[in-house]
C-alpha positions as CSV (number, residue, x, y, z in Angstrom):
1,M,-112.4,16.0,153.1
2,D,-113.8,16.6,156.5
3,T,-116.5,19.2,157.1
4,E,-118.3,20.2,160.3
5,H,-121.5,20.9,158.3
6,M,-122.9,20.1,154.9
7,T,-124.1,22.6,152.4
8,M,-127.9,22.9,152.3
9,C,-128.3,24.7,149.0
10,P,-125.6,26.1,146.7
11,L,-124.5,29.7,147.1
12,E,-124.5,31.7,143.8
13,K,-122.0,34.4,144.8
14,P,-118.9,34.5,147.0
15,P,-119.0,36.2,150.4
16,T,-117.9,39.8,150.8
17,G,-114.4,40.8,151.8
18,G,-112.2,38.9,149.3
19,P,-110.7,37.1,147.6
20,T,-107.1,37.8,148.5
21,K,-105.5,39.5,145.4
22,D,-103.1,37.3,143.4
23,E,-100.2,39.6,144.0
24,I,-100.7,39.7,147.8
25,L,-101.2,35.9,147.9
26,A,-97.9,35.3,146.0
27,I,-96.0,37.3,148.6
28,A,-97.9,35.7,151.5
29,L,-97.1,32.3,150.2
30,Q,-93.4,33.0,149.9
31,K,-93.3,34.4,153.5
32,L,-95.3,31.4,154.8
33,G,-92.6,29.0,153.6
34,L,-95.0,26.0,153.5
35,H,-93.7,22.5,153.8
36,P,-95.4,19.3,152.4
37,D,-96.0,17.9,155.9
38,D,-97.3,21.2,157.4
39,I,-100.7,21.5,159.2
40,F,-101.9,24.9,158.0
41,A,-104.7,27.2,159.1
42,D,-106.5,29.6,156.8
43,I,-108.2,31.9,159.4
44,G,-111.0,34.0,158.0
45,C,-111.1,31.7,154.9
46,G,-113.6,33.9,153.1
47,T,-113.8,32.8,149.5
48,G,-111.5,29.8,150.1
49,K,-108.8,31.1,147.7
50,V,-106.0,30.8,150.2
51,T,-107.2,27.3,151.2
52,I,-107.5,26.2,147.6
53,T,-104.1,27.6,146.6
54,T,-102.3,26.0,149.6
55,S,-104.0,22.6,149.4
56,P,-101.4,20.9,147.1
57,L,-98.6,22.4,149.2
58,V,-99.4,21.1,152.7
59,S,-100.7,17.9,154.3
60,E,-103.7,19.3,156.2
61,I,-105.7,22.6,156.2
62,H,-108.1,24.0,158.7
63,A,-110.3,26.6,156.9
64,I,-111.9,28.7,159.5
65,D,-114.6,31.3,159.2
66,V,-117.3,32.4,161.6
67,R,-119.5,33.6,158.7
68,E,-121.8,30.9,157.4
69,E,-121.7,32.2,153.8
70,A,-117.8,32.0,153.8
71,S,-117.6,28.5,155.2
72,R,-120.3,27.3,152.9
73,W,-118.7,28.9,149.8
74,T,-115.3,27.4,150.7
75,E,-117.0,24.0,151.2
76,Q,-118.6,24.3,147.7
77,E,-115.3,25.2,146.1
78,I,-113.3,22.3,147.7
79,I,-116.0,19.8,146.8
80,R,-116.1,21.2,143.2
81,L,-112.3,20.9,143.0
82,N,-112.2,17.5,144.7
83,I,-109.8,18.8,147.4
84,R,-109.5,16.2,150.3
85,N,-107.1,17.6,152.8
86,V,-109.3,20.4,154.2
87,T,-111.4,20.5,157.4
88,I,-113.9,23.4,157.3
89,H,-114.8,25.0,160.6
90,H,-117.9,27.3,160.7
91,K,-116.8,28.6,164.1
92,D,-114.9,31.4,165.8
93,A,-111.2,30.9,165.2
94,V,-110.4,31.1,168.9
95,E,-112.6,28.1,169.5
96,V,-111.0,26.1,166.8
97,L,-107.4,27.1,167.6
98,S,-107.9,26.3,171.4
99,S,-108.9,22.7,170.4
100,L,-105.8,22.1,168.2
101,E,-102.7,20.4,169.5
102,K,-100.5,21.1,166.5
103,L,-100.3,23.8,163.9
104,D,-97.3,24.7,161.8
105,T,-98.3,27.8,159.8
106,A,-101.3,30.1,159.5
107,F,-102.6,32.9,157.3
108,V,-104.9,35.3,159.0
109,G,-107.2,37.1,156.6
110,G,-109.8,38.2,159.1
111,S,-109.1,40.4,162.1
112,R,-112.0,39.4,164.4
113,N,-110.5,38.6,167.9
114,L,-107.0,39.1,166.5
115,T,-105.2,39.3,169.8
116,D,-106.9,36.1,171.1
117,V,-106.1,34.4,167.7
118,L,-102.4,35.4,168.0
119,F,-102.4,34.1,171.7
120,H,-103.4,30.7,170.4
121,L,-100.9,30.8,167.5
122,A,-98.2,31.6,170.1
123,R,-99.4,28.8,172.3
124,L,-99.2,26.4,169.4
125,R,-95.7,27.7,168.5
126,V,-96.5,28.2,164.9
127,R,-93.4,28.4,162.7
128,T,-94.9,31.2,160.6
129,V,-97.9,33.4,160.6
130,V,-98.8,35.9,157.9
131,I,-101.6,38.4,158.8
132,S,-103.2,40.4,156.0
133,A,-104.5,43.8,157.0
134,V,-105.9,46.9,155.3
135,L,-106.8,48.8,158.4
136,L,-104.1,50.7,160.4
137,E,-105.8,49.6,163.6
138,T,-105.3,45.9,162.6
139,L,-101.7,46.6,161.7
140,N,-101.0,48.2,165.0
141,S,-102.7,45.4,167.0
142,A,-100.9,42.7,165.1
143,I,-97.5,44.2,165.6
144,K,-98.0,45.0,169.3
145,T,-99.4,41.5,170.0
146,L,-96.7,39.7,168.0
147,Q,-94.0,41.7,169.9
148,E,-95.6,40.7,173.2
149,Y,-95.1,37.1,172.3
150,E,-91.7,37.7,170.8
151,M,-92.9,36.5,167.4
152,F,-92.7,39.7,165.4
153,H,-90.5,39.5,162.2
154,E,-91.5,42.2,159.8
155,V,-94.2,44.3,158.1
156,I,-94.5,44.6,154.3
157,H,-96.5,47.4,152.8
158,I,-97.8,46.3,149.3
159,Q,-99.2,48.8,146.8
160,V,-100.2,47.2,143.5
161,S,-101.4,49.0,140.4
162,K,-103.0,47.3,137.5
163,S,-103.3,48.3,133.9
164,M,-106.6,49.5,132.4
165,P,-107.6,51.2,129.2
166,L,-108.0,55.0,129.1
167,A,-108.5,57.3,126.2
168,G,-107.0,54.9,123.7
169,G,-104.0,54.2,125.9
170,I,-103.2,52.4,129.1
171,M,-103.0,53.7,132.6
172,L,-102.2,52.1,135.9
173,K,-104.9,52.1,138.5
174,P,-103.8,51.4,142.1
175,I,-105.7,48.9,144.2
176,D,-106.0,49.4,148.0
177,P,-102.7,49.0,149.8
178,V,-102.3,45.9,152.0
179,Y,-100.0,45.2,154.9
180,L,-98.6,41.8,155.5
181,I,-97.4,41.3,159.1
182,I,-95.1,38.3,159.4
183,G,-94.3,36.5,162.6
184,G,-93.6,33.1,164.1
185,R,-91.5,31.4,166.6
186,K,-87.9,32.3,166.8
187,E,-85.6,29.4,165.7
């Protein structure tokens, strides 16, 4: 495992903004179409859930988050789980992506500098990118930018409800809807 920093003291709770829900992650993984020799980027890695889940499926992962607590939490988790194919970047994604020469697939869980991130993913000619969005502004920006680079494939709107007890019975309670925007190079 390569890291660009070492954890000073352990964090006791995960960073805000995640983790990606299991149901959303299952669909995202199917759409990513990962291969064992892929170099994968988890952009906005947050709690590290996507990084951890994809680690046995690809050869190399760049886990990227500008937030210190996110990169530190992800680092703690990959050390705890003895995952060795991850490089953690506590930097802005644009800075990391501009330094890469090859990248096959990417999951974008954070929307900071999204248009610049997508510019670099287009430059790297990624086979597949999946962007997770909850805001309509992020959805619109992702579609427009992917269309500009002739990378847009589809949008999936996901609404999941989970069971919970109520008055001696079971009800379904919806969780926030999520949009997955899928793109990549045209074959």
